[in-house]
C-alpha positions as CSV (number, residue, x, y, z in Angstrom):
1,M,3.8,-71.5,-6.7
2,S,4.5,-70.4,-3.2
3,S,2.0,-69.3,-0.8
4,L,3.6,-65.9,-0.9
5,G,2.6,-65.4,-4.6
6,R,-1.0,-65.4,-4.0
7,P,-1.3,-62.3,-1.7
8,M,0.9,-60.4,-4.0
9,R,-1.3,-61.2,-7.0
10,G,-4.2,-60.1,-5.0
11,W,-2.5,-56.7,-4.2
12,A,-1.4,-56.3,-7.7
13,A,-5.1,-56.6,-8.9
14,L,-6.1,-54.0,-6.3
15,V,-3.5,-51.4,-7.1
16,P,-5.1,-50.2,-10.4
17,F,-8.3,-50.0,-8.7
18,L,-7.2,-47.9,-5.7
19,L,-5.3,-45.7,-8.1
20,A,-8.3,-45.1,-10.2
21,S,-10.6,-44.4,-7.1
22,A,-7.9,-42.0,-5.7
23,C,-7.7,-40.1,-9.0
24,E,-11.5,-39.9,-9.2
25,R,-11.8,-38.5,-5.7
26,A,-9.0,-36.0,-6.6
27,A,-10.7,-34.8,-9.7
28,T,-14.0,-34.3,-8.0
29,S,-12.6,-32.5,-4.9
30,S,-10.3,-30.2,-6.9
31,P,-11.1,-26.5,-6.9
32,S,-10.6,-26.3,-10.6
33,A,-13.2,-29.1,-11.3
34,T,-15.8,-27.3,-9.1
35,P,-17.9,-24.7,-10.9
36,T,-17.4,-21.2,-9.6
37,A,-20.4,-20.1,-7.7
38,A,-22.2,-17.1,-9.1
39,I,-21.8,-13.9,-7.0
40,A,-25.2,-13.1,-5.6
41,G,-26.4,-9.5,-4.6
42,P,-25.6,-6.1,-6.0
43,R,-22.3,-6.0,-8.0
44,V,-20.4,-4.1,-10.6
45,V,-18.5,-5.2,-13.6
46,L,-15.4,-3.2,-14.2
47,P,-13.7,-2.8,-17.5
48,S,-11.3,-5.4,-16.9
49,A,-14.3,-7.9,-16.5
50,A,-13.7,-8.3,-12.8
51,V,-16.9,-8.6,-10.8
52,Y,-17.2,-6.8,-7.4
53,L,-19.9,-7.4,-4.9
54,V,-21.0,-4.0,-3.5
55,E,-22.9,-2.7,-0.6
56,V,-25.2,0.1,-1.8
57,A,-25.2,3.3,0.2
58,R,-28.6,5.1,-0.6
59,T,-29.8,7.0,2.5
60,P,-27.9,10.1,3.7
61,E,-26.9,8.1,6.9
62,E,-25.4,5.2,4.8
63,Q,-23.6,7.6,2.6
64,A,-22.3,9.6,5.5
65,Q,-20.9,6.5,7.2
66,G,-19.5,4.9,3.9
67,L,-16.6,2.8,4.7
68,M,-15.4,4.6,7.8
69,F,-13.8,2.6,10.6
70,R,-13.1,-0.5,8.5
71,E,-9.6,-1.8,8.8
72,S,-9.8,-3.9,5.6
73,L,-11.8,-4.6,2.6
74,P,-12.3,-8.1,1.3
75,D,-10.9,-8.8,-2.2
76,R,-13.3,-7.7,-4.9
77,T,-15.8,-6.0,-2.7
78,G,-16.6,-2.2,-2.4
79,M,-19.4,0.3,-1.6
80,L,-21.5,1.9,-4.4
81,F,-23.1,5.4,-3.5
82,L,-26.1,6.2,-5.5
83,F,-27.4,9.8,-6.0
84,T,-30.5,11.2,-7.6
85,D,-30.0,14.9,-7.1
86,G,-27.8,15.6,-10.1
87,A,-25.3,17.5,-8.2
88,P,-21.4,17.3,-7.7
89,H,-20.5,15.0,-4.8
90,Q,-17.3,15.3,-3.0
91,F,-15.8,12.7,-0.7
92,W,-13.4,12.9,2.2
93,M,-11.6,10.2,4.1
94,K,-12.2,11.2,7.7
95,N,-12.2,8.0,10.0
96,T,-11.3,5.9,7.0
97,M,-8.6,3.4,7.9
98,I,-7.5,2.1,4.5
99,P,-6.6,3.7,1.2
100,L,-9.4,3.7,-1.4
101,D,-10.0,4.2,-5.1
102,M,-13.0,6.4,-5.7
103,I,-14.7,6.4,-9.0
104,W,-17.3,8.9,-10.1
105,M,-19.7,8.0,-12.8
106,D,-22.6,9.5,-14.7
107,G,-26.1,7.8,-14.9
108,G,-24.8,5.4,-17.7
109,G,-21.9,4.1,-15.7
110,R,-19.3,6.2,-17.6
111,V,-16.4,7.1,-15.5
112,L,-16.1,10.8,-14.9
113,F,-13.3,11.1,-12.4
114,V,-10.8,8.6,-10.6
115,S,-9.1,9.3,-7.2
116,A,-6.6,6.5,-7.2
117,N,-5.2,5.3,-3.9
118,T,-6.7,8.0,-1.8
119,P,-5.1,8.1,1.6
120,P,-6.9,8.0,4.9
121,C,-7.2,11.4,6.7
122,K,-5.1,11.4,9.8
123,A,-5.9,14.9,11.0
124,D,-8.4,17.6,10.6
125,P,-9.1,19.3,8.2
126,C,-9.5,16.5,5.9
127,P,-9.3,17.3,2.2
128,S,-12.1,16.5,-0.2
129,Y,-11.9,14.6,-3.3
130,G,-14.1,14.5,-6.6
131,P,-14.9,16.4,-9.6
132,D,-17.0,19.6,-9.7
133,V,-19.4,18.1,-12.2
134,P,-22.6,16.1,-11.3
135,A,-22.2,12.4,-10.6
136,A,-25.0,9.8,-10.4
137,S,-22.8,7.4,-8.5
138,V,-19.5,6.7,-6.8
139,L,-17.7,3.4,-6.3
140,E,-15.2,2.8,-3.5
141,I,-12.9,-0.2,-3.7
142,A,-9.7,-1.1,-2.2
143,G,-6.9,1.4,-3.0
144,G,-4.4,0.7,-5.8
145,L,-6.7,-1.0,-8.4
146,P,-7.5,1.5,-11.2
147,E,-4.7,0.4,-13.5
148,K,-5.2,-3.4,-12.7
149,E,-9.1,-3.1,-13.3
150,K,-8.6,-0.8,-16.4
151,L,-10.4,2.2,-14.8
152,T,-9.9,5.4,-16.8
153,V,-12.0,8.5,-17.4
154,G,-14.4,7.4,-20.2
155,S,-14.6,3.7,-19.4
156,R,-17.8,2.1,-18.4
157,I,-18.8,0.2,-15.3
158,S,-22.0,-1.9,-15.4
159,F,-24.2,-2.5,-12.5
160,E,-26.0,-5.9,-11.9
161,E,-28.7,-6.4,-9.4
162,V,-28.2,-3.0,-7.9
163,P,-31.6,-1.7,-6.6
164,K,-32.9,1.4,-8.4
């Protein structure tokens, strides 16, 4: 045997070990192998089973501000407006920079009305949107999602970890 054969045999023995080690590292660092972290905080589950993390607007000041002046909305996020007065609630898009989907619901999360892809208001007077019936809550999410998220009048949205 030549002296060249011995180093080659050493490398040949090492190759399967290196490949196994590399595959193990790839499997443990792959996003599909990592369990999805649960979304923490107030959220809604739409009819499509998509989960949206929401900011909750409870006070008159928070409700008046809404999503005004925001230039974008991260995926699967939104704002939930909660009402206790049993009255109709109409919304406008003044100082809102992005199109929104607005979904009005009764106390059980049943969808009463959907204003899909509602455009920002560029000049006064701004139109108002919404039904003339009482609503317990309104959900605002990025515009253009009702069809994808299966949001139609009569469908149900469930609330998770939303303070009463």
